N, C-alpha and C positions, 0 to 999 in steps of 0.2 A: 504494500499499500504505499509505504513511504517512496519507494522509487516512482511508483505511478504519479505522486502527487508532484515530486521534483520535475519529472517529464513535461506534467501539464503545466508547471510554473514556468519552466523554459520556453515551452511553446508560445504561451500567452506573452511573455516578455518579450520573445522574439517578434511576435506580431505587433504589440505596441510600440516596440522601439522602432521597427521600420516605418510604421503609421507616422509617428513624430518625426522621424528624419525626413521623411518624404514632405511633410507639412511645412518644418521649419528649416531644414538644411542645416541646422547648428547643434551644438553640444548642450545648450542650456535645456532644452525639453529632455534630452536623455538623462541629464543629471536630475531633473524635477521628476522624472518616472521612477529613476533608481530611489530615491527619497521617498516615494510615495510606497515603493514596494516595501521598504524599510518600515514604514509606519503600518503597512497591511499585515506584517509579522511581528 
């Protein structure tokens, strides 16, 4: 179960990271997203 959850987190993180990079083209959105992930956990 733990491995499946980690895989799901990676898939979601990759999707959202690509989405933000396409929209902003900058690192600021990526940093904001990573801080959001930290808050979620």
